[in-house]
VOGU-3710 file (C-alpha; in Angstrom, 3 decimals, decimal comma):
1> mtgaawvsav> -0,170/-0,088/-0,245  2,697/2,157/0,947  4,827/1,497/-2,625  1,965/2,514/-4,565  1,239/5,715/-2,651  4,705/6,495/-3,051  5,206/5,605/-6,653  1,692/6,941/-7,558  3,214/10,309/-5,623  6,136/10,805/-7,864
11> sttffpasaa> 5,010/9,927/-11,276  1,826/12,506/-10,785  4,134/15,277/-9,135  6,729/14,631/-11,877  4,250/14,557/-14,296  1,088/16,929/-13,414  -0,954/16,235/-16,580  -1,040/12,175/-15,907  -2,771/12,765/-12,676  -6,775/13,263/-13,374
21> paaltlwaac> -6,481/10,189/-15,759  -4,439/8,510/-13,165  -7,013/9,285/-10,582  -9,858/8,166/-12,602  -7,885/4,886/-13,726  -7,349/3,898/-10,440  -10,222/4,830/-8,692  -12,599/2,723/-11,493  -9,992/-0,260/-10,542  -10,654/0,392/-6,975
31> lamlgvvlsi> -14,265/0,210/-7,140  -14,564/-2,910/-9,269  -12,290/-4,577/-6,642  -14,680/-3,528/-4,150  -17,260/-5,573/-5,828  -15,060/-8,148/-5,823  -14,736/-8,045/-2,556  -18,692/-7,795/-2,130  -19,142/-10,685/-4,375  -16,929/-13,147/-2,305
41> arrrrgsavr> -18,528/-11,885/0,733  -21,889/-12,504/-0,273  -20,762/-16,131/-1,974  -21,729/-19,222/0,056  -20,168/-22,140/-1,964  -16,798/-23,505/-1,754  -14,203/-23,757/1,029  -14,385/-21,129/4,226  -11,421/-21,219/4,405  -10,405/-20,461/0,234
51> rrrraraavi> -13,288/-17,909/0,292  -11,397/-15,636/3,370  -8,260/-15,947/1,278  -9,585/-14,737/-1,715  -11,484/-11,767/0,191  -8,050/-10,717/2,035  -5,964/-10,947/-1,141  -9,253/-8,517/-2,532  -9,333/-6,155/0,154  -5,486/-5,656/-0,044
61> vtlvlaaaag> -5,529/-4,846/-3,196  -8,618/-2,742/-3,079  -6,643/-0,658/-0,723  -3,432/-0,381/-3,138  -5,443/0,686/-5,618  -7,241/3,457/-3,074  -4,075/4,406/-1,575  -2,302/5,275/-5,016  -5,477/7,016/-6,371  -5,682/8,977/-3,606
71> aashvafaqp> -2,333/10,432/-3,937  -3,103/10,982/-7,691  -6,277/12,920/-6,761  -4,545/15,420/-4,394  -1,866/16,100/-7,487  -5,299/16,555/-9,869  -7,437/19,004/-7,325  -3,904/20,691/-6,972  -3,289/21,544/-10,314  -5,533/24,039/-11,615
81> ardeagrfgl> -4,627/26,682/-8,747  -0,455/25,453/-9,797  -1,537/26,045/-13,395  -2,729/29,506/-12,078  1,049/31,055/-11,817  1,326/30,580/-15,709  -0,868/33,065/-17,240  1,543/35,665/-15,520  4,268/34,811/-18,461  7,127/34,190/-15,592
91> gggravvlga> 8,779/31,656/-17,685  12,062/33,683/-18,398  12,949/34,992/-14,970  10,268/38,371/-15,047  10,251/40,797/-12,241  7,500/40,070/-9,857  6,070/41,229/-6,324  4,651/38,713/-4,527  2,361/39,037/-0,970  3,300/35,641/0,946
101> tvvgkvetrv> 2,918/34,096/4,262  6,552/31,969/5,467  5,471/28,171/6,706  9,187/27,251/6,403  12,011/27,246/8,298  14,232/30,114/7,309  17,716/27,931/6,782  20,872/29,071/4,933  21,942/27,837/2,191  25,589/26,949/0,905
111> tgewafdava> 25,819/29,924/-1,025  25,268/32,028/1,977  21,800/33,049/0,898  18,606/32,419/2,930  15,849/30,350/2,049  11,918/29,261/3,365  9,193/28,080/2,045  5,766/30,421/1,687  2,505/30,588/0,522  1,518/33,646/-1,908
121> triatgsvad> -1,262/35,247/-1,885  -0,884/38,163/-3,741  1,172/38,148/-7,440  2,152/41,448/-9,638  4,027/41,619/-12,798  3,832/45,097/-14,147  0,208/46,772/-14,137  -1,115/43,104/-13,509  -1,822/41,627/-10,280  -4,388/38,916/-9,149
131> avhiditvra> -4,822/36,486/-5,626  -3,667/33,236/-5,528  -2,730/30,422/-3,384  0,172/28,674/-4,585  3,447/27,280/-3,054  6,471/29,099/-3,528  10,275/28,961/-2,195  12,086/32,327/-1,668  15,726/32,488/-2,021  17,189/35,809/-0,470
141> qpaevdhprr> 20,574/37,654/0,404  20,225/38,057/4,336  21,014/41,783/3,722  18,477/42,054/1,300  15,676/41,307/4,349  14,940/44,375/6,083  13,481/42,981/9,144  15,578/39,783/10,184  14,826/38,980/13,073  11,156/39,046/12,484
151> ldvgstvevr> 11,379/36,467/9,602  9,879/33,263/10,843  7,138/30,734/10,173  3,778/32,700/10,462  5,521/36,089/8,909  3,421/37,921/6,414  6,171/39,161/3,609  6,209/40,996/0,451  9,114/39,487/-1,738  10,795/41,450/-4,559
161> gtaraappgd> 12,772/40,157/-7,297  12,560/37,268/-9,981  10,742/34,159/-10,138  10,594/30,838/-12,315  9,115/27,430/-12,249  10,400/25,366/-9,799  11,855/22,188/-10,974  9,251/19,302/-11,469  8,343/17,545/-8,478  8,778/20,295/-5,951
171> ravltvtasr> 5,959/21,372/-3,763  6,519/24,592/-4,743  5,320/26,125/-7,968  8,070/29,088/-8,385  11,317/29,469/-6,884  11,810/33,316/-6,420  14,409/35,132/-6,190  14,607/38,143/-3,841  17,199/40,447/-5,669  15,230/43,221/-4,940
181> gvhvltspqg> 14,337/42,623/-1,043  12,235/41,193/1,444  10,057/43,527/3,111  8,695/41,529/6,491  4,822/42,875/6,735  4,042/41,559/10,003  5,890/38,951/12,757  4,507/35,630/13,629  1,038/35,788/15,783  -0,225/33,721/18,158
191> vlavaselrr> 1,279/30,603/19,141  3,642/30,556/16,296  5,081/33,805/17,598  5,777/32,032/20,848  7,756/29,045/19,483  9,718/31,439/17,659  10,970/33,777/21,024  11,574/30,219/22,720  13,714/28,985/19,865  15,296/32,158/19,489
201> slvrsaaglp> 15,683/32,126/23,582  17,782/29,091/23,424  20,209/30,631/20,420  21,000/33,718/22,496  21,388/31,270/26,015  23,979/29,531/23,976  25,655/32,222/22,517  27,895/32,193/25,397  29,272/29,363/25,336  32,175/27,889/24,060
211> ppgagliagl> 32,254/26,924/20,625  31,719/24,708/19,531  29,105/23,071/20,907  27,509/25,543/21,841  25,924/26,221/18,353  24,955/22,224/18,730  22,049/22,817/21,481  19,961/23,939/19,605  20,049/21,954/16,608  19,700/19,271/18,727
221> avgdtsavsg> 17,007/20,141/20,978  14,853/21,847/18,510  16,137/21,800/15,512  17,182/24,858/15,344  20,838/25,149/12,989  21,131/28,968/13,040  23,566/28,626/15,002  25,870/25,773/13,676  28,797/26,492/11,294  29,906/25,993/8,545
231> eldaamkrss> 32,713/23,493/9,623  31,401/21,844/11,983  27,670/21,396/9,452  30,619/19,910/7,387  32,229/17,609/10,381  28,732/16,266/11,137  27,836/15,247/7,862  31,139/13,696/6,691  30,944/12,022/10,316  27,154/11,186/9,349
241> lshltavsga> 25,799/12,645/12,485  24,276/15,704/11,278  20,477/13,499/11,708  21,297/14,584/14,991  20,079/17,932/14,414  17,665/16,449/12,043  14,074/16,537/14,163  12,735/12,909/13,859  11,220/10,010/15,211  13,907/10,056/18,396
251> ncaivvglaf> 13,136/13,271/19,370  9,470/13,219/19,075  9,427/9,553/20,907  11,490/11,171/24,199  8,411/14,003/24,237  5,292/11,708/24,238  7,414/9,248/26,575  8,180/12,263/29,339  4,235/13,501/28,755  3,003/10,086/29,305
261> aaaaaaggsr> 5,337/9,657/31,842  4,002/12,765/33,905  0,498/11,454/33,462  0,918/8,366/34,884  2,666/9,719/37,590  0,070/12,235/38,595  -2,545/8,922/38,254  -3,754/9,987/35,141  -6,265/7,285/32,664  -5,401/6,041/29,743
271> rtrigagsaa> -7,679/8,380/28,070  -5,695/11,456/30,103  -2,156/9,915/29,294  -3,152/9,773/25,808  -4,191/13,206/25,810  -1,297/14,662/27,352  1,300/13,059/24,850  -1,111/14,306/22,379  -1,081/17,658/23,266  2,858/17,241/23,813
281> ligfillvtp> 3,195/16,175/20,270  1,502/19,209/18,793  3,104/21,462/20,497  6,329/19,471/19,932  5,362/19,957/16,773  4,839/24,112/16,570  8,023/24,598/17,985  10,582/22,628/15,967  8,583/23,707/12,635  6,932/20,600/10,602
291> epsvvragam> 9,851/19,452/8,696  9,375/16,631/6,638  10,710/14,084/9,487  9,003/15,759/11,976  5,574/15,004/10,587  6,646/11,592/9,552  7,090/10,821/13,370  4,460/12,951/14,251  2,122/11,313/12,269  3,291/7,657/13,185
301> agiamlgvll> 3,478/8,547/16,970  -0,099/9,850/16,847  -1,442/6,546/15,202  0,044/4,564/17,800  -1,329/6,521/20,290  -4,450/6,503/19,005  -3,832/2,552/18,641  -3,560/2,486/22,712  -6,399/4,251/22,866  -8,551/1,246/21,173
311> grtgvgmavl> -6,350/-0,962/22,888  -4,887/-2,186/19,495  -1,303/-1,509/20,045  -0,342/-2,895/16,583  3,192/-3,394/15,380  5,715/-0,684/14,320  5,778/-1,275/10,522  2,279/-1,361/9,884  2,437/1,942/11,927  4,901/3,075/10,194
321> slavtallia> 3,376/2,158/6,914  0,066/4,000/7,558  1,406/6,938/8,653  3,553/7,442/5,667  0,801/5,915/3,566  -1,908/9,190/4,930  1,234/11,572/4,176  1,325/11,003/0,984  -2,477/10,972/0,423  -1,999/14,059/2,597
331> dpwlaaslgf> 1,020/15,645/0,576  2,410/13,888/-2,378  5,204/16,183/-3,171  6,502/14,315/0,176  7,559/11,686/-2,085  10,479/13,723/-3,528  12,060/15,003/-0,389  15,105/13,549/0,320  14,753/14,023/4,495  11,331/12,738/4,182
341> alstvatasl> 12,672/8,983/2,440  15,735/9,268/4,571  13,480/9,447/7,769  11,154/6,481/6,635  14,353/4,639/5,463  15,559/4,446/9,208  12,954/3,951/10,438  11,961/0,803/8,796  15,654/-0,113/8,941  15,779/-0,105/12,660
351> llfarplatg> 12,407/-2,156/13,099  13,184/-4,633/10,515  16,443/-5,283/10,589  18,338/-4,045/13,870  17,697/-7,001/15,681  18,682/-9,553/12,987  22,271/-7,678/13,050  22,190/-7,417/16,612  21,924/-11,643/16,853  24,264/-11,428/14,276
361> larwmprala> 26,793/-9,022/15,903  26,573/-11,141/19,197  28,445/-13,865/17,726  31,839/-12,089/18,097  31,522/-9,296/20,622  29,409/-8,874/23,634  25,918/-8,609/23,539  25,404/-5,129/24,905  27,797/-3,818/22,179  26,373/-5,299/19,710
371> lalsvplaaq> 22,994/-4,440/20,699  24,729/-0,601/20,793  26,007/-1,499/17,073  23,048/-2,269/15,345  21,443/0,562/15,555  23,780/2,546/13,460  24,938/-0,132/11,035  21,484/-0,786/10,336  20,191/2,679/9,504  23,418/3,453/7,593
381> lacgpllvai> 23,084/0,187/5,628  19,686/1,191/4,464  20,677/5,364/4,262  23,748/4,503/2,297  22,331/4,246/-1,087  20,374/7,289/-1,011  22,953/9,146/0,229  25,705/8,587/-2,660  22,840/9,428/-4,634  23,718/12,914/-3,722
391> tpsvplygvv> 27,191/12,902/-2,797  29,391/10,348/-4,240  30,812/9,481/-0,935  30,729/6,947/1,695  31,610/7,515/5,345  33,699/4,720/7,025  33,612/5,601/10,389  29,848/6,425/10,475  29,069/3,346/12,870  31,471/3,998/15,051
401> anllaapaap> 30,993/8,026/15,114  27,149/7,352/15,688  27,954/4,431/18,651  29,840/7,103/20,544  27,584/10,425/20,321  24,315/8,217/20,726  24,491/8,326/24,695  24,648/12,346/24,449  22,058/12,708/21,863  19,378/11,941/24,109
411> fatvvgliac> 20,388/13,959/27,294  21,286/16,979/25,193  17,989/16,556/23,271  16,055/17,080/26,667  18,187/19,386/28,663  17,958/21,566/26,023  14,408/21,176/25,189  13,475/22,018/28,991  15,938/24,968/28,588  14,054/26,661/25,883
421> ltaplpwvqs> 10,975/25,817/27,770  12,419/27,640/30,110  13,142/30,855/28,467  10,611/33,215/31,018  13,321/32,322/33,467  16,606/33,379/32,440  18,842/32,005/34,878  16,938/28,619/35,019  17,313/28,665/31,226  21,002/29,581/31,575
431> gltaiawlpa> 22,025/26,808/33,802  20,023/23,857/31,570  22,023/25,544/28,730  25,045/25,262/30,454  24,163/21,102/31,652  23,113/20,543/27,895  26,476/22,526/26,738  28,324/19,007/28,251  26,846/16,536/25,971  26,423/19,190/23,136
441> swiagtattf> 30,182/19,327/23,153  30,728/15,943/23,241  28,874/14,933/19,914  30,517/17,872/18,435  33,802/16,924/19,318  33,076/13,482/17,800  32,278/15,287/14,635  35,215/16,627/13,736  37,610/14,284/15,487  36,000/11,395/13,017
451> salpggqlpw> 35,747/14,012/10,060  39,632/15,138/10,368  40,894/10,921/10,290  42,555/9,839/7,335  40,498/8,077/4,831  37,057/9,150/6,462  35,408/9,634/2,853  35,610/6,194/0,479  34,804/8,063/-2,824  32,033/5,653/-4,672
461> wegwpgvlsl> 30,109/5,480/-7,759  27,901/8,774/-9,185  24,653/7,960/-10,330  22,249/4,872/-10,728  25,748/2,590/-10,699  26,600/4,007/-7,507  23,287/3,388/-6,024  22,835/0,042/-7,295  26,368/-0,762/-6,635  26,296/0,284/-2,691
471> tltstaigim> 22,722/-1,157/-2,171  24,422/-4,610/-3,174  27,097/-3,950/-0,865  25,088/-3,262/2,168  22,726/-6,176/1,322  26,034/-8,463/1,158  27,080/-6,710/4,379  24,056/-7,382/6,410  23,745/-10,746/5,011  27,020/-12,104/6,420
481> vavppagsgl> 26,519/-10,228/9,435  23,051/-11,597/10,032  23,277/-15,037/8,653  24,691/-17,387/10,598  27,624/-19,755/8,760  26,394/-22,448/9,933  23,064/-22,934/7,846  21,520/-25,373/5,588  23,690/-25,105/1,807  21,343/-22,332/0,544
491> frglrrvcal> 22,918/-20,025/2,982  26,091/-21,073/3,602  26,041/-20,752/-0,757  24,776/-17,167/-0,476  27,382/-16,203/2,020  30,152/-17,288/-0,439  28,342/-15,332/-2,958  28,138/-12,387/-0,851  32,187/-12,432/0,549  32,658/-12,803/-3,371
501> llavvtgvaa> 31,412/-9,493/-3,823  32,678/-7,944/-0,847  35,874/-8,936/-1,790  35,356/-7,211/-5,461  33,552/-3,935/-3,924  36,690/-3,402/-1,524  39,742/-3,895/-3,891  37,752/-1,550/-6,370  36,903/0,906/-4,052  40,102/0,612/-2,263
511> ggaalataag> 41,986/1,050/-5,204  39,449/4,342/-6,128  40,445/5,910/-3,160  43,996/5,472/-3,301  43,965/7,127/-6,712  41,577/10,212/-5,447  44,556/10,701/-2,870  48,084/8,993/-2,464  48,288/7,886/-6,087  45,932/10,534/-7,559
521> vwtlpsswtv> 48,931/13,083/-8,783  49,774/9,552/-11,561  46,095/10,327/-12,739  46,671/13,681/-13,882  48,791/15,174/-16,666  51,879/16,406/-15,299  52,172/19,544/-17,287  48,988/20,960/-16,339  48,712/24,823/-15,216  45,475/25,385/-14,775
531> lacdvgqgda> 43,216/22,835/-12,779  39,603/23,327/-11,851  38,710/20,913/-8,468  34,814/19,324/-8,796  33,926/20,639/-5,562  30,333/20,456/-6,169  28,058/24,057/-6,603  31,320/26,058/-5,869  34,507/27,557/-7,226  38,244/26,155/-6,589
541> vllrsagava> 41,033/26,403/-9,072  44,488/25,741/-8,923  47,021/27,509/-10,814  50,878/25,992/-10,928  54,058/28,126/-12,046  57,890/27,444/-12,138  56,586/25,484/-8,685  54,353/28,258/-7,251  50,771/27,426/-6,467  47,986/29,495/-6,134
551> lvdvgpdpar> 44,295/28,781/-5,416  41,275/30,598/-6,262  38,259/30,273/-4,159  37,704/27,253/-1,721  34,361/25,675/-2,446  31,766/24,752/-0,279  33,434/21,963/1,273  36,936/21,081/2,731  36,956/17,566/2,004  36,215/17,730/-1,526
561> leeclsragv> 38,445/20,725/-1,245  41,078/18,125/0,748  40,539/15,587/-2,209  41,485/17,981/-4,919  44,579/19,017/-3,343  45,794/15,829/-2,407  45,001/14,352/-5,705  46,926/16,646/-7,328  50,219/16,518/-4,717  49,907/20,168/-3,238
571> qridllvlth> 51,181/20,917/-0,019  51,813/24,412/-0,057  49,607/27,566/-1,803  51,674/30,371/-1,997  48,877/32,714/-3,070  45,212/32,548/-2,234  42,183/34,411/-3,871  39,294/34,669/-2,101  37,057/36,390/-4,413  33,593/36,997/-2,117
581> fdldhvggva> 32,915/35,455/1,263  29,685/33,697/0,333  29,975/30,341/1,632  30,566/28,182/-1,954  33,487/30,368/-2,575  35,042/29,762/1,401  33,154/27,189/3,046  36,575/24,956/2,127  38,560/27,240/3,982  39,498/24,709/6,660
591> avlgrvgtal> 41,217/22,373/4,183  44,090/25,006/3,700  44,863/26,475/7,225  48,312/26,760/7,997  49,652/25,881/3,809  48,793/29,512/2,517  51,500/32,223/2,123  48,966/35,587/0,971  45,527/35,232/0,704  44,118/38,011/-1,644
601> hgpaespaaa> 40,504/38,651/-0,966  37,693/41,142/-1,764  35,832/43,016/0,284  35,664/41,904/3,997  32,786/44,098/5,451  30,805/41,406/7,666  31,570/39,861/10,758  31,551/35,971/8,384  34,401/38,156/6,025  36,445/39,032/9,277
611> avlsrlesag> 36,171/35,270/10,530  37,784/33,699/7,710  40,371/35,950/7,435  41,441/35,805/10,821  41,530/32,494/10,787  43,972/32,553/8,093  45,872/35,488/9,625  45,746/32,748/12,943  47,453/29,985/11,176  49,703/32,051/9,506
621> artvparahl> 49,035/33,614/6,466  49,014/37,083/4,969  45,777/38,790/4,055  45,810/41,560/1,070  42,834/43,060/0,452  42,385/43,621/-3,491  41,090/46,453/-5,385  41,673/47,421/-9,435  45,455/47,519/-11,035  47,107/45,542/-8,244
631> tgtlgdarwr> 49,617/43,048/-9,769  51,756/40,426/-8,139  53,721/37,450/-9,625  53,308/33,420/-9,246  56,328/31,704/-10,650  57,025/32,724/-13,652  53,508/33,804/-14,268  51,781/37,537/-13,443  48,456/38,439/-12,242  46,881/41,532/-12,190
641> vlwppprsha> 43,614/42,894/-10,563  40,967/43,997/-12,577  37,626/44,307/-10,246  36,714/45,499/-8,098  37,800/49,198/-8,228  39,362/51,133/-5,237  36,832/52,873/-3,034  33,781/52,147/-4,801  30,041/52,586/-2,833  27,934/51,188/-6,188
651> faegndasvv> 29,138/47,460/-5,724  28,377/46,056/-2,123  30,239/43,263/-0,678  29,072/40,506/-1,892  29,073/39,199/-6,004  29,230/42,152/-7,555  32,804/43,571/-5,760  34,193/39,660/-6,538  37,942/40,133/-7,560  38,267/39,499/-10,853
661> ldvrgggvpa> 41,819/38,406/-12,041  44,001/38,025/-15,535  47,038/35,567/-14,987  48,979/34,842/-17,981  52,591/33,629/-18,926  55,014/31,539/-16,887  53,360/28,303/-18,791  49,496/29,462/-17,738  47,816/30,679/-20,363  45,859/33,749/-20,625
671> alflgdlsas> 42,776/33,187/-18,108  40,221/35,324/-16,923  38,010/34,590/-13,140  35,206/36,495/-13,190  34,586/35,517/-9,646  29,865/35,684/-9,341  30,181/39,175/-11,198  26,253/39,898/-12,851  25,311/41,427/-15,625  25,678/44,808/-13,946
681> pqsalvasda> 29,528/45,051/-12,859  30,592/43,523/-15,992  29,354/46,153/-17,984  31,195/48,856/-15,886  34,387/45,987/-16,512  33,927/46,325/-20,381  33,977/50,004/-19,892  37,157/50,121/-18,145  38,997/48,806/-20,888  40,748/46,785/-18,339
691> lappydlvkv> 40,357/43,519/-20,468  43,445/42,084/-22,319  41,819/40,110/-25,469  41,992/37,669/-26,302  42,015/35,342/-23,602  42,726/31,111/-23,646  40,413/30,451/-20,614  37,540/32,914/-19,196  36,098/30,906/-15,488  32,498/31,850/-16,187
701> ahhgsadqdp> 30,773/34,161/-13,590  28,597/32,288/-10,937  28,678/29,107/-12,458  26,593/30,382/-15,265  23,859/32,124/-14,052  21,338/33,925/-16,537  22,743/36,950/-14,656  25,460/37,940/-16,945  26,529/40,795/-20,206  26,968/39,232/-23,219
711> rlygvaepav> 29,200/41,583/-24,333  32,265/40,966/-21,900  32,438/37,206/-23,190  32,120/38,528/-26,759  35,134/41,158/-26,365  36,905/38,429/-24,185  37,029/36,233/-26,584  37,458/32,990/-24,904  38,629/29,822/-26,381  37,556/27,679/-23,655
721> alvtvgqnty> 35,028/28,226/-20,998  35,668/27,080/-17,905  32,104/26,678/-15,782  32,576/25,561/-12,160  29,090/23,896/-11,337  27,881/21,277/-9,416  24,361/19,401/-8,226  22,090/22,652/-7,985  18,388/23,867/-7,906  19,593/27,280/-9,767
731> ghprseildv> 18,803/25,706/-12,937  22,966/26,755/-13,499  24,288/26,946/-15,940  21,362/28,288/-17,909  20,844/27,829/-21,754  21,505/31,651/-22,228  25,184/31,815/-21,690  25,543/28,757/-22,834  23,724/29,643/-26,110  26,138/32,536/-25,612
741> lsglgariar> 29,654/31,281/-25,058  28,490/28,008/-28,200  27,647/31,100/-30,437  31,213/32,796/-29,954  32,699/29,408/-30,746  33,966/28,743/-27,151  34,565/25,496/-26,163  32,837/24,595/-22,737  34,095/22,576/-19,936  31,526/22,107/-16,843
751> tdragliaiw> 33,195/20,076/-13,817  29,436/18,885/-12,975  29,795/16,555/-15,817  33,790/16,580/-16,617  34,635/16,381/-12,888  38,094/17,461/-12,718  39,103/19,695/-15,978  43,522/20,368/-16,512  44,432/23,430/-19,201  48,013/23,939/-20,577
761> ragrallvwr> 49,748/24,559/-23,077  51,704/22,250/-25,599  53,745/24,450/-27,993  51,461/26,416/-29,403  48,179/24,065/-28,707  45,782/25,092/-25,710  44,669/21,296/-24,266  42,275/20,353/-21,860  41,943/17,426/-19,628  39,270/15,914/-18,685
771> erggdvpaag> 38,570/13,532/-15,604  35,463/11,848/-17,574  37,404/12,289/-20,704  40,542/12,832/-22,189  43,204/15,389/-23,741  41,289/17,656/-26,026  42,824/20,469/-28,582  41,272/23,683/-27,798  42,357/26,281/-30,056  45,812/26,629/-31,759
//
């Protein structure tokens, strides 16, 4: 039933035109099967046992069809309202003004911008305005929000910017880039205002405690990760501990359990205990905001409490299946949510596999340790194939890290939650927050320690081959652990096949890891002078001349940058260029601390930028602010800063004040690095006559966004256009700029498709090597 609802939800949300026909077909089939059920019930001939079996099978088929039909019907009924936005002609990124209510948590993306879900109630384009009711996703730089402290779930806002259709399968109809600002009209009201203030009070209470544990307290207690630094967030992800700050079933179980226990201690009846648990659950969901995993956990807890009330507790998988099916019918767009899928799969794995794995592990270790290990092992084996589809690597120490962090998590959650609720008593809240800091610091220390260990991330295959291979590997590991060696001949043969599969995978993976690290330098062209690292949605480009090395930006993730540096054999960075301080350009700075000689940087007026520079200086780097006309050398090559202009107030800190660098000579092809400049500063750069075309290589601005001035590329005359881009929801690189570059005859090299990209000159020829490709002559 759950599988049918999930398949129906995925197919109809990605192809909404099929929703209505699918719903009608499924309901017709459901009614037909209902007729079969009634026919069997009326029949009196034949064996009663056989009739019951047939009736049971027919009922199951009817329920499966009804679940699938319910999900398809929801999409079909919602589609007319979603199609409303089409008449405003927003496909080309047209300027728009929207009135909306915030319905999702405000989150910081890797680019440094804020993103939140909202329901638009009014939309205006030019002189056309109308009332609507559609889901949207809003992205905005923090500086563009006029009252950031008032922006939370329940706020009403006016958003000015550009809109485009959201990707298929998204709950949002439009993705809105608030380039002209977000005006907060009203703060949250009523219970939402109370919840918002409670969360903020916990964050404030923890602010004076030592990092990094202080930043985790609110995340562990109420899922507020606003105080978690980029480095700690990356460490939590690399050590498989990020789920601890994503409020889920464990948190709901703790809250409901405490409410049950309190009601029972007060002598309450079963109905009273159920009422107390339900009230606590509803309040907790409102406090932490209804994320997909929280909604799933809340629905499951609610169904479980109903079972207790009716005296039919049922088994865990039945409760999970009913909860997930109900949620997919109520909100089919959850089917495409990775968080919802991970939460569901993790819960199912614990219910189905934790006990067999514990029994198997107990053959080699004490039973208590086996029980403790079985929980994180079951979750990692089940969730790994989903995670590898997003990040093609496997955390080797994840099970051990979770084993060490697990005892501290419930304590931090309970104490942190109580601290959150005692906000009216600041002295009590401060004491409880300090107590919660101890387990939070233990978890933070575990994450940073394991993320820093060598070989912590095992490179894996990308895409469907990676998902399929890791699924087979996880299954083989589970069978080897759970199936006893002294079983039947069939089981012994199955274990041999699994052992052979694991031996092959281990050999291939170990070889791949070696080539990506210690032996990686042998896999790259020895003559490279420009090397674009594949760091996902971000920039990190190495330059090399006469033994000296420069790095332009450090990408979003220290682990991926470290992998690139290791593979290139780079230990020392003579010149680090930080074009600007968005997270997709500076998030990986931890990988270069202690290695940098000089750090050339763009405007650094924000506290976040100052913090990055302070870390570099503390690790021995000399920091130099960049300005137009500044020059220097890198080995035998020369570099020149073309942008930003000195003492300019026209272009604020950020994308439009990105450092633009011209590098050439000493074996380095004439190269132009444009940072994240948008069309307006690009036009000013062309007008400044600072460019020295033609360029062998141009690093395309802002990962190939559509906000570009084609004249700049026409003046630059690039032979190779380098697009540093990863998986993203922005549509980068956009077809508009790709068409411009193709029309100029430039050879386009994209890191999302080619992986690492090396460029160098061999005589008069310019060569481009792609990790997923080969040597290609780019130009004479």
